[in-house]
DOTOR-458625 format. One record per residue (C-alpha): residue in one letter; x, y negated, z. Coordinates in pm, 1 decimal, always signed. Layout:
N
[sekol A; [X; Y; Z]];
...
! end
This chain:
148
[sekol M; [+843.9; +3571.2; +616.4]];
[sekol I; [+571.4; +3852.3; +717.4]];
[sekol Q; [+776.0; +4082.8; +958.6]];
[sekol I; [+558.5; +4410.8; +1049.8]];
[sekol L; [+742.3; +4677.4; +1339.3]];
[sekol C; [+632.1; +4995.7; +1392.7]];
[sekol D; [+631.8; +5355.4; +1592.6]];
[sekol S; [+583.8; +5637.3; +1377.3]];
[sekol N; [+691.2; +5832.3; +1641.2]];
[sekol I; [+445.7; +5781.4; +1954.0]];
[sekol P; [+142.6; +5777.7; +1866.6]];
[sekol S; [-77.2; +5579.2; +2162.9]];
[sekol R; [+187.8; +5288.2; +2061.4]];
[sekol K; [+7.0; +5061.0; +1868.5]];
[sekol W; [+80.5; +4853.8; +1572.2]];
[sekol E; [+318.5; +4522.5; +1656.2]];
[sekol I; [+331.3; +4234.8; +1343.8]];
[sekol H; [+504.1; +3948.9; +1383.4]];
[sekol I; [+422.8; +3730.1; +1157.8]];
[sekol F; [+711.3; +3360.7; +1076.5]];
[sekol C; [+543.3; +3082.5; +908.9]];
[sekol D; [+822.1; +2814.0; +698.1]];
[sekol I; [+565.5; +2590.5; +486.9]];
[sekol K; [+551.4; +2298.7; +425.5]];
[sekol I; [+220.2; +2157.5; +454.5]];
[sekol V; [+210.0; +1831.6; +134.4]];
[sekol M; [+1.4; +1620.0; +139.5]];
[sekol T; [-93.3; +1383.3; -138.4]];
[sekol R; [-328.4; +1099.1; -99.0]];
[sekol K; [-591.5; +1102.4; -382.1]];
[sekol K; [-613.9; +738.6; -572.2]];
[sekol V; [-881.8; +517.4; -405.4]];
[sekol K; [-1087.1; +346.3; -641.6]];
[sekol L; [-1076.2; -16.8; -490.2]];
[sekol A; [-1475.4; -106.0; -484.0]];
[sekol Y; [-1699.9; -263.4; -210.6]];
[sekol I; [-1738.4; -8.3; +30.9]];
[sekol T; [-2156.0; +60.9; +100.7]];
[sekol N; [-2146.8; +262.9; +371.7]];
[sekol D; [-2057.9; +79.4; +700.7]];
[sekol S; [-1944.1; +223.6; +922.1]];
[sekol A; [-1697.5; +382.9; +684.4]];
[sekol R; [-1605.4; +1.3; +599.5]];
[sekol K; [-1575.2; -110.0; +975.5]];
[sekol A; [-1254.7; +236.6; +990.0]];
[sekol T; [-1110.8; +159.8; +663.1]];
[sekol F; [-1094.7; -304.6; +714.4]];
[sekol K; [-920.5; -125.6; +1124.2]];
[sekol K; [-640.7; +120.5; +974.5]];
[sekol R; [-587.3; -122.2; +679.3]];
[sekol K; [-572.4; -424.6; +953.5]];
[sekol R; [-242.6; -230.7; +1078.7]];
[sekol G; [-111.0; -137.2; +793.1]];
[sekol L; [-106.1; -437.0; +676.3]];
[sekol M; [+50.3; -616.1; +1032.4]];
[sekol K; [+307.3; -339.6; +1050.2]];
[sekol K; [+434.9; -441.3; +629.2]];
[sekol V; [+435.6; -751.9; +687.9]];
[sekol S; [+600.4; -684.6; +1032.9]];
[sekol E; [+881.8; -431.7; +909.5]];
[sekol L; [+942.5; -681.5; +582.3]];
[sekol S; [+1013.6; -1035.2; +832.3]];
[sekol T; [+1249.7; -794.4; +957.2]];
[sekol L; [+1465.5; -664.4; +692.3]];
[sekol C; [+1460.2; -937.4; +501.7]];
[sekol G; [+1446.6; -1198.0; +849.3]];
[sekol I; [+1250.9; -1414.0; +671.3]];
[sekol D; [+999.6; -1592.3; +886.9]];
[sekol A; [+610.8; -1484.6; +756.5]];
[sekol C; [+273.8; -1482.4; +933.0]];
[sekol V; [-58.2; -1340.9; +997.0]];
[sekol I; [-379.2; -1463.5; +1046.6]];
[sekol L; [-707.9; -1237.3; +929.9]];
[sekol S; [-1027.0; -1331.0; +994.4]];
[sekol S; [-1307.1; -1004.7; +974.0]];
[sekol P; [-1693.2; -1031.3; +1078.4]];
[sekol Y; [-1544.4; -720.4; +1309.0]];
[sekol D; [-1448.9; -968.3; +1565.0]];
[sekol S; [-1466.6; -1287.1; +1679.2]];
[sekol Q; [-1222.1; -1436.0; +1685.8]];
[sekol S; [-928.4; -1476.2; +1381.3]];
[sekol E; [-670.4; -1190.4; +1469.4]];
[sekol V; [-325.0; -1361.1; +1390.9]];
[sekol W; [+53.9; -1177.4; +1428.6]];
[sekol P; [+369.2; -1273.8; +1592.2]];
[sekol S; [+222.6; -1509.7; +1797.7]];
[sekol P; [-22.0; -1811.9; +1738.3]];
[sekol L; [+305.3; -2044.2; +1829.6]];
[sekol G; [+500.7; -1807.5; +1549.6]];
[sekol V; [+180.8; -1915.9; +1340.3]];
[sekol E; [+229.5; -2287.6; +1340.5]];
[sekol H; [+590.9; -2253.1; +1329.2]];
[sekol V; [+578.7; -2090.6; +1001.2]];
[sekol L; [+301.3; -2304.8; +938.0]];
[sekol A; [+440.9; -2631.8; +971.5]];
[sekol R; [+773.8; -2558.7; +768.8]];
[sekol F; [+529.3; -2464.5; +492.4]];
[sekol K; [+315.3; -2785.2; +594.2]];
[sekol K; [+672.9; -2964.7; +529.9]];
[sekol M; [+781.2; -2903.1; +199.3]];
[sekol P; [+654.3; -3098.7; -122.1]];
[sekol E; [+296.3; -2961.4; -251.6]];
[sekol M; [+468.6; -2862.3; -617.9]];
[sekol E; [+677.3; -2658.8; -340.5]];
[sekol Q; [+390.0; -2517.8; -158.5]];
[sekol S; [+214.4; -2438.8; -501.3]];
[sekol K; [+442.4; -2322.1; -725.9]];
[sekol K; [+402.3; -1934.7; -634.6]];
[sekol M; [+96.1; -1968.4; -514.4]];
[sekol V; [-112.4; -1711.8; -751.1]];
[sekol N; [-478.4; -1665.0; -737.7]];
[sekol Q; [-632.0; -1337.2; -881.5]];
[sekol E; [-692.8; -1493.9; -1217.9]];
[sekol S; [-367.0; -1610.9; -1244.8]];
[sekol F; [-175.4; -1277.3; -1099.2]];
[sekol L; [-389.8; -1057.4; -1408.5]];
[sekol M; [-328.0; -1318.1; -1712.9]];
[sekol Q; [+71.3; -1341.4; -1589.2]];
[sekol R; [-22.0; -949.8; -1568.3]];
[sekol I; [-158.5; -1000.4; -1892.2]];
[sekol A; [+103.8; -1226.5; -2106.5]];
[sekol K; [+388.2; -1014.9; -1964.4]];
[sekol V; [+212.1; -652.8; -2141.2]];
[sekol N; [+135.4; -805.8; -2387.5]];
[sekol K; [+533.6; -963.2; -2416.8]];
[sekol D; [+597.8; -603.1; -2385.4]];
[sekol L; [+458.9; -455.9; -2647.6]];
[sekol K; [+521.3; -698.1; -2895.8]];
[sekol T; [+900.1; -674.6; -2780.8]];
[sekol G; [+849.8; -292.5; -2906.5]];
[sekol K; [+928.0; -193.0; -2464.2]];
[sekol G; [+550.9; -113.2; -2379.1]];
[sekol Q; [+536.9; +104.9; -2027.8]];
[sekol T; [+902.5; +323.1; -2148.4]];
[sekol G; [+1090.7; +66.5; -2230.5]];
[sekol K; [+1189.0; +308.0; -2509.0]];
[sekol G; [+1078.8; +272.6; -2871.7]];
[sekol D; [+785.2; +4.5; -3117.2]];
[sekol H; [+399.0; +106.9; -2984.1]];
[sekol S; [+261.0; -180.2; -3103.2]];
[sekol S; [+117.3; -41.6; -3387.2]];
[sekol H; [-70.6; +193.1; -3090.3]];
[sekol V; [-158.2; -53.1; -2841.9]];
[sekol P; [-360.4; -374.4; -2987.3]];
[sekol E; [-280.6; -685.6; -2805.3]];
[sekol L; [-468.1; -735.3; -2459.9]];
[sekol D; [-759.0; -1081.9; -2453.5]];
[sekol W; [-878.6; -1202.6; -2128.7]];
! end
């Protein structure tokens, strides 16, 4: 809203302008291309920001879900690895993990390749059952089957 006040009866008086703004600025983040950052200073800055975010997420996950979690982060920017929540906390979580049978330890572990294989298999299954991404209709005739 813009409000302009003036008094035309007094010529020596200047116009007074009062501006009241109620603007909500919404900044959306642009999609980040996941590729190696070649600029050293940009890479280091990104590492610091994302490290902070990772630590915060693990802390929130641990608090909200009541689980034991730990992070061991080694980087070329620090001489020592960083741990969360503490060295003793990390030892506690790792000791619990090591006590588990080997089959249980590796049961839900995935690397990038096996994760992608699982996702491709799921997408192919959804396409064959006609779910697609929307969950409606048969889109299998429009999208070829994905191969790895």
